[in-house]
N, C-alpha and C positions, 0 to 999 in steps of 0.2 A: 346192286341188290336193292329190291324194293323194300321200303319201310313196312313193317308189319301193320296190318289193318287194326285200328282200334275198335274195341267193342262199342256198339251204339249206346248213346246216352239213354238213361231211363227217361220215361215221360216226365215233362216238367211238373213240378209241384208248386202251385201258387198259393201264397198266403198274404194277408195284410199284416204289416209289421212296422213298428217304430224302429228308428236307427239303433237304439240300444239293444233291442231284442235281436235285430239282425246281426249285430256284432257278436252277441252271445251264441247265436245259432252257428255262426261261422267258427267260433272257437271250439264248440262241441264237435263240429265236423273235422277240425284239424287234429283232434285226439291228443290234447296236451296231457302230460303226466301229472302236472301240478299247476294249480292256480292259487294265487294269494291275493286277498282282496281287503279293501276297507272302503266303505261307501262315502261318497261326497257328492252333493248336488253340482251339476246335473248328470253325474255318472252313476248315481246310486242304483237306478233300475237295471243298469247293465250287469252289475255284479250280482244283483238279486236274481236276474234271469239265469246267470251262470250257476249260482247256488241251487236254484230250483232244478235246473237240468241235471245236476249231480245228484240231488236228493231224490229225484224221480227215476234215477237209473238210466237216463238218456245220455249221460256223459260219464265216462269212466276215468275219473281224475281225483287225486287228492286235493282237498281245499284247505287252506289255512286262512282263518279269519283273524288276522293279526291285530295288534293293539294300536297300530298306526302305520302310516304310509312308509316311514323309514324302515320299519320291520318288514312290511310287505315285500319291498324289493330286495332287502337283505336275505330273506327266506328264499326267494327265487334265485338269487346268485348261487347259493349253496346247491340248490337243486340242479341248476344248469351246469355247474361244475361237475356234478355227478352224472351228467349225461341226459338229464330230463328235458323234455320240451315244456316250455313254461309260458304263462300268460298272466297279465294283470291289466288294470285300467285305473285311471285317476284323472284329476283335473285341478286347476286353481291352487288353493292353499295346500291340497294334498300333494300336488307335484312339487311345490316348494318344500314341503316337509321331507320328501324323499330325495332331495337334491344330492346329498352326499353319495348314497348308493347309486343314484341315477348317473352321476359323473363316473363312478367306478365301473359301472356295467360296460360301457363302451371301451374303456381302457383294458378290461380283461377279455374283450372280444366275445361277450356272451350274447347269443342270439335270442334274447328275450323279446317277446312281442307284447306291446302295451298300447291300448287305446287311450288317447287323450280326448275326452269329451270337452272340447275347448270352452274355456270360461274366462271372463274378463278379470282384471286384477283388482286388488283392494289396496288402499282405501281411496274414495268412498266405498262403502260396503256394496258388494254386488255378488249375486249368485247366478247371474245370467250369462248368456253366451258372448263370446268374443275370442279373439286369437291371442290375447296377451300372454296367457300361461305358456302355450307352446312356443311362441316367438321368443319369450324370455330365455328359453333353454336351447335355442336353435344352434348354438355353437358348442354343444357338449358332446357331439359325436354320435348321436342317434340319427338314423335315417328317419325322415319325416315325410309322410305322404298324406295329402288332404283329399277328402271325398266331397262330392257334390250332391249325391243322392243316396237314399237308403240302400238300393241295390248295389251301388258302388261300395258302400260300407261293408256289406257282406262279402262281396267278391274280393275286395282289396285286403280284408282281414285274412282270408284264405291265402292270398298270394304273399302276404307279409311273412308267413312262416317259411315259405320256400325261399324268399329273398334273404331273410335273416340267416338261414342255415346254409346258404350256398358257400362253398369253400373259398370262393374269391371275395366274399363279403364278411361273414362271421361278425356281424354287428347287430345291436338291438334296433328294432324298428317300432316307430310310433305310427299308428293309424289315427289321424286327426279328424274327428267329426264334430261339426258345429253344435255346441250346446244349445238346447231348446229346438232349433230349427231341424236338426237331424236326429238328435237324441230322442225327442218326443214326437217328431213328425212321422206320420204313418203313411205308407203307400203299399201298393201291391209289389211283391218281389217274387222271384223264382228261387227256390231252395234246391240245391243240387242233392243228389243221392250220395250216401256215404261211400259206396263203392267207387263212384266216379271221382270223389275227392281223394280217396285213398290212392287211386291210380295217378292222379295229378301230383300229389305231394310226394309219392314214392316212400321208400323206406327211410326212416329218420336216421340221421348221423349227426347228432347235435353237437357233441363236444369232442371231436377227434383230436383237437390240439392240446387239451388238458382235461383230464377226468380224474376226479377224486377216487382213490382206491385205498382202503386201509392196508392192503398188502403191498402197495407201492407208494409210500409216503412221499409227498412233494410239497414244496413251498408254493403258495398262491399269493400273488400280489406282494412280492418281496419289496423291502425298502430299497429304493434306488437313489442315485445322486451322491453328493458328498465330494470331498476334495481329492480323494484317491480312489484307485480301483477303476472298475469298468462301469460304475454306476451311471454317470451321465450318458455314456454311449448306449447302455441298455435302455435308458429312458428315451433317448432319441430314436432308437430302433422301434420301440413300442409306438411312439407318436407317428413315425413314418408309416408303420404298418396300418394304423388307424386311418391315416389319410389315404393310403392306397386302397384300403377296403371301401372307403366312402366313394372314391372315384370309380372303383370297380362296380359299385352298386348301381351307377347310372346305366351301365350295360346290362347288368343282371335284371334290373327292374324292367327294362324293355323286353328282354328275352322271356321273362316269366309272364309278362302281359301277353306276349305273342302266343306262348304255349297255352295260356288260359283261354284266349280267344279261339284257338284252334280246337281245344277240347270241349269247351262249353258253349261256343257260339255267341258269346257276349264280349264285345270289344270296348276297352277303355284306353284313352290316351295315357301312356305310362309316365311321361315326363311333363308334357304340356299339350294342351289341345288348342288348335287354331280354328276359330269359328268366323266364317266370312272374311278370311284374311287374304284370299287370292288377289283381289284387286283393291284392298283397303288402302285408303290414304292416311288414316290414323287409326289408333287402336286403344282399347281399354285392357288393363291387366287385372284379373280377378283371381280369387282363391276361395275354394270351398263352396258352400251352399248359396252364396250371393250370386253365383254365376248363372243360375236360372233366371233371376230377374234381369240380369245384364243381357242375356240372350234375347229375352222378350223385347227389351228396349232397342236392341240392335236390329231385330227383325222389323220393328216399327219404323226405325230411322231408315233402314234400307228401302222400305216401301215408299218413303219420301225422297229417295234418290241420294241419301247420304252414304258415302262409301266408308263405313266404319266396320271394324272387326273386333274380335276378342282374342286375347291370349290368356287362356286359363291355365294357371300352374297347377299341376297335381303333385309332383315331387318338388318339395321346397329345400330339403336338405338330403343329399348334396344338391347345390343349386345347379340346374341344368343349363349352363351357359352355352355350350355348343348347340344344343337344341333350340335355344332362344334366339341366337344371333341371326339366322336366316329370316325369321319373322320381323325382327327389329330393322333389318336392312331394307325393308320394303316400305316403311311408313315414314311419315313426316312429323308426327307428333304422337305422344303417348300419355294416357291418363291412368295412373295406378291407384287402385282402390284397396286400401288396407282396412282390416278390422282390428287393428292394434296400433300402438304408438311406439315409435323409436324416440325415446326422450332425448338422447344425446344430440340428434340432428333435427329435431322438431319436424318430424315427418313419419311416414309409415315404414316399417322394416322392409317390405317388399319393394317400396320405392327406392330405398338405398341399394338393394340388389340390382334393380333395373338400371340405375345409374352406373353401377360397377360393370354390368354387362355391356352397356353402351360404350364405356371407356375401353373395354377390351376389344370392341369391334372397330374402334377408331371413328365412330360416328358421333355427331353432336346434333341432337334434335331436342326440341322443347319437351319437357316431361313435367306433368303436374301431379302433386300428391293429394289424394282425397282420403279422408279418414271418416269411416261411418260404421254403423252397426255396433257401437260400443255398448256394453251392458245390456245386450240382447235387443237393441233397437233394430227396427226394420230398415233394410236398404231396399227400397221399392223400385219399381219400374220408373216412377217419376224421378226418383233420385238419380237413376242412371241416365235419364234424358238430360238432366242437368250436367252430369259428367260428360256426356257426349257433346253437348253444346259448348261447354268450356274447352274441352280438348280440341274440338274442331277449330276453335278460335286461335289456338296456339300455332296453327300453320302460318299465321301472319302476325302473331303477337308473341311477346316474351312470356315465359312461364312465371308464375308467382313464386316468391321466395317462401311464403307461408303456405302451410297445408290448407286445404278447403275442408271444413268440418260439415259433413252432410246433414247431421241430425241436430245441429246447434239450435235451431229454432223450431224443432218438431214438438 
């Protein structure tokens, strides 16, 4: 039987938008039942856009302007348990303040979607972009997806609802967009029509596994553990379920991206993007908006005959090991550029993950850790030429034990 023909898409609607506004427009198109917000730089304009869309009648959702981020996520947990589609956004100290309910959200398998407008850590005081906030919570059980462009922010935010609510996943999802560079960076984007988004997302079925109903009382998040009874076994079952959902997410993310491309005609790499990797002798690994400057530098190096490529991660959590191994198997050296710090190992978090993936593959190649873009600093094409030159030298030299700090003398 032939698949039914889809109705043609409406004519494209182009606007100029910053990343925060694009995220808000995507949220409105996803038709959440409730949003809960608290502003914090550089996320503030995102939730202001959401509030304006609701006030202007362009978005039919309840909004709770809570007294702080801990309450923001706690409010949404109750709404999600009652079957509502939910959304919020935060960053930096706001994410730290909501850590307790943030941890609980994944354990209760609540498909809340939250933008992290990534921001560096304090102290020293910083209100500027970096990946430190999102990287600090990377092990808490949320799916984390990073965007490179404003259009990708809009499209990925739409896809996040479908990923989170998939029955094989049922986990919260973070869409990570770089503070300053994407949050305030403006570009032309295509905004889909509501009917097309409705057809893509389909009928919501948010909380089929547990829904609050006053006529059917139930315990939510019961105390587990202890020396007797089935407490430990229950706890283990929950943790195994979370891990299974995270691994299922790798498949579902790819499927949702394929469906989005087929319906809207825009294609994004779901787990990672390989750029000029077919014949690359060595590669750079990037994340987020820095990838644009990296691609320009690689294009220039390619024009000079340098066989370098880029592995740009999009999905960071769960880490796409199986998708990464084929690319790693073809290169002789790797330079990993992080926009955050892994304090325990004196390197970047993505660098640690790359080493673990190489160990899984059984390969031993030199890998260098580069750290740049902290506190909103630029990672320029010139910086990436430095990364390329150093990584190229690793084919015949040993990698440094220390990270290379790209903005140390800027």
